[in-house]
PABALO-104716 format. One record per residue (C-alpha): residue in one letter; x negated, y negated, z. Coordinates in Angstrom, 2 decimals, always signed. Layout:
N
<marba drenke="A" px="X" py="Y" pz="Z"/>
...
//
This chain:
88
<marba drenke="X" px="-17.93" py="+0.40" pz="+91.34"/>
<marba drenke="X" px="-18.71" py="-3.18" pz="+90.97"/>
<marba drenke="X" px="-22.06" py="-2.22" pz="+89.08"/>
<marba drenke="X" px="-19.99" py="-0.63" pz="+86.61"/>
<marba drenke="X" px="-17.69" py="-3.28" pz="+86.07"/>
<marba drenke="X" px="-20.43" py="-6.09" pz="+85.67"/>
<marba drenke="X" px="-22.13" py="-3.53" pz="+83.20"/>
<marba drenke="X" px="-19.04" py="-3.07" pz="+81.19"/>
<marba drenke="X" px="-18.36" py="-6.79" pz="+81.41"/>
<marba drenke="X" px="-21.83" py="-7.42" pz="+80.05"/>
<marba drenke="X" px="-21.72" py="-5.00" pz="+77.20"/>
<marba drenke="X" px="-18.06" py="-6.39" pz="+76.43"/>
<marba drenke="X" px="-19.77" py="-9.73" pz="+76.40"/>
<marba drenke="X" px="-22.83" py="-8.61" pz="+74.06"/>
<marba drenke="X" px="-20.29" py="-6.64" pz="+71.54"/>
<marba drenke="X" px="-18.57" py="-10.00" pz="+70.96"/>
<marba drenke="X" px="-21.86" py="-12.48" pz="+71.05"/>
<marba drenke="X" px="-23.40" py="-10.21" pz="+68.24"/>
<marba drenke="X" px="-19.73" py="-9.68" pz="+66.37"/>
<marba drenke="X" px="-18.82" py="-13.27" pz="+66.39"/>
<marba drenke="X" px="-21.76" py="-14.67" pz="+63.83"/>
<marba drenke="X" px="-20.62" py="-11.62" pz="+61.58"/>
<marba drenke="X" px="-16.89" py="-12.60" pz="+61.99"/>
<marba drenke="X" px="-17.52" py="-16.37" pz="+60.78"/>
<marba drenke="X" px="-19.98" py="-15.98" pz="+58.34"/>
<marba drenke="X" px="-18.78" py="-17.28" pz="+55.02"/>
<marba drenke="X" px="-18.44" py="-14.54" pz="+52.24"/>
<marba drenke="X" px="-21.27" py="-13.88" pz="+49.78"/>
<marba drenke="X" px="-20.91" py="-15.89" pz="+46.73"/>
<marba drenke="X" px="-22.13" py="-16.34" pz="+43.40"/>
<marba drenke="X" px="-22.33" py="-19.03" pz="+41.19"/>
<marba drenke="X" px="-23.75" py="-20.43" pz="+37.82"/>
<marba drenke="X" px="-27.31" py="-19.68" pz="+39.20"/>
<marba drenke="X" px="-26.87" py="-16.02" pz="+39.61"/>
<marba drenke="X" px="-25.28" py="-15.80" pz="+35.95"/>
<marba drenke="X" px="-28.28" py="-17.52" pz="+34.75"/>
<marba drenke="X" px="-30.63" py="-15.30" pz="+36.47"/>
<marba drenke="X" px="-28.83" py="-12.15" pz="+35.34"/>
<marba drenke="X" px="-29.30" py="-13.59" pz="+31.94"/>
<marba drenke="X" px="-32.94" py="-14.23" pz="+32.44"/>
<marba drenke="X" px="-33.56" py="-10.42" pz="+33.90"/>
<marba drenke="X" px="-31.88" py="-9.22" pz="+30.71"/>
<marba drenke="X" px="-32.87" py="-11.21" pz="+27.88"/>
<marba drenke="X" px="-35.99" py="-12.98" pz="+26.47"/>
<marba drenke="X" px="-35.20" py="-16.79" pz="+25.40"/>
<marba drenke="X" px="-32.72" py="-17.49" pz="+27.53"/>
<marba drenke="X" px="-31.77" py="-21.32" pz="+26.82"/>
<marba drenke="X" px="-29.81" py="-24.35" pz="+28.24"/>
<marba drenke="X" px="-26.72" py="-23.39" pz="+26.30"/>
<marba drenke="X" px="-26.77" py="-20.13" pz="+28.05"/>
<marba drenke="X" px="-26.96" py="-22.02" pz="+31.35"/>
<marba drenke="X" px="-24.14" py="-24.20" pz="+30.27"/>
<marba drenke="X" px="-21.90" py="-21.19" pz="+29.63"/>
<marba drenke="X" px="-22.76" py="-20.04" pz="+33.10"/>
<marba drenke="X" px="-21.72" py="-23.61" pz="+34.24"/>
<marba drenke="X" px="-18.19" py="-23.09" pz="+32.45"/>
<marba drenke="X" px="-17.67" py="-19.71" pz="+33.82"/>
<marba drenke="X" px="-18.57" py="-21.24" pz="+37.56"/>
<marba drenke="X" px="-15.84" py="-23.74" pz="+36.78"/>
<marba drenke="X" px="-13.05" py="-21.18" pz="+35.93"/>
<marba drenke="X" px="-13.51" py="-21.17" pz="+32.00"/>
<marba drenke="X" px="-14.37" py="-17.45" pz="+31.94"/>
<marba drenke="X" px="-13.43" py="-16.84" pz="+28.32"/>
<marba drenke="X" px="-15.43" py="-19.61" pz="+27.25"/>
<marba drenke="X" px="-18.46" py="-18.61" pz="+29.10"/>
<marba drenke="X" px="-18.14" py="-15.19" pz="+27.55"/>
<marba drenke="X" px="-17.49" py="-16.45" pz="+24.04"/>
<marba drenke="X" px="-20.44" py="-18.72" pz="+24.27"/>
<marba drenke="X" px="-22.84" py="-16.15" pz="+25.59"/>
<marba drenke="X" px="-21.80" py="-13.81" pz="+22.75"/>
<marba drenke="X" px="-22.21" py="-16.62" pz="+20.02"/>
<marba drenke="X" px="-25.52" py="-17.03" pz="+21.17"/>
<marba drenke="X" px="-26.92" py="-13.31" pz="+21.11"/>
<marba drenke="X" px="-25.74" py="-11.88" pz="+24.75"/>
<marba drenke="X" px="-24.07" py="-8.43" pz="+24.28"/>
<marba drenke="X" px="-20.29" py="-8.32" pz="+24.87"/>
<marba drenke="X" px="-20.91" py="-6.14" pz="+28.21"/>
<marba drenke="X" px="-23.79" py="-8.61" pz="+29.53"/>
<marba drenke="X" px="-21.95" py="-11.62" pz="+28.90"/>
<marba drenke="X" px="-18.89" py="-10.49" pz="+31.06"/>
<marba drenke="X" px="-20.94" py="-9.60" pz="+33.71"/>
<marba drenke="X" px="-22.87" py="-12.79" pz="+33.86"/>
<marba drenke="X" px="-19.67" py="-14.48" pz="+33.76"/>
<marba drenke="X" px="-18.49" py="-12.51" pz="+36.50"/>
<marba drenke="X" px="-21.62" py="-13.57" pz="+38.50"/>
<marba drenke="X" px="-20.50" py="-17.12" pz="+37.52"/>
<marba drenke="X" px="-16.96" py="-16.90" pz="+38.44"/>
<marba drenke="X" px="-17.13" py="-15.55" pz="+41.94"/>
//
């Protein structure tokens, strides 16, 4: 009986030891770099103005991000998606 108790204690400790880092890990987040990479993966000729729009999106200016990207040749749905990446 004592051996079962030790095994159960060991397994409990093992579960907590492996679950704790997952529970305390920071949530995944995206930023202006992810926005920029999304644009680079989908468009040719991405420039600094596109990167600046992504920075605006990261700072919380979602509409400005989308509008700037649209003004500089990015389709609406791609602009929205890129700015969503920046905003996370």
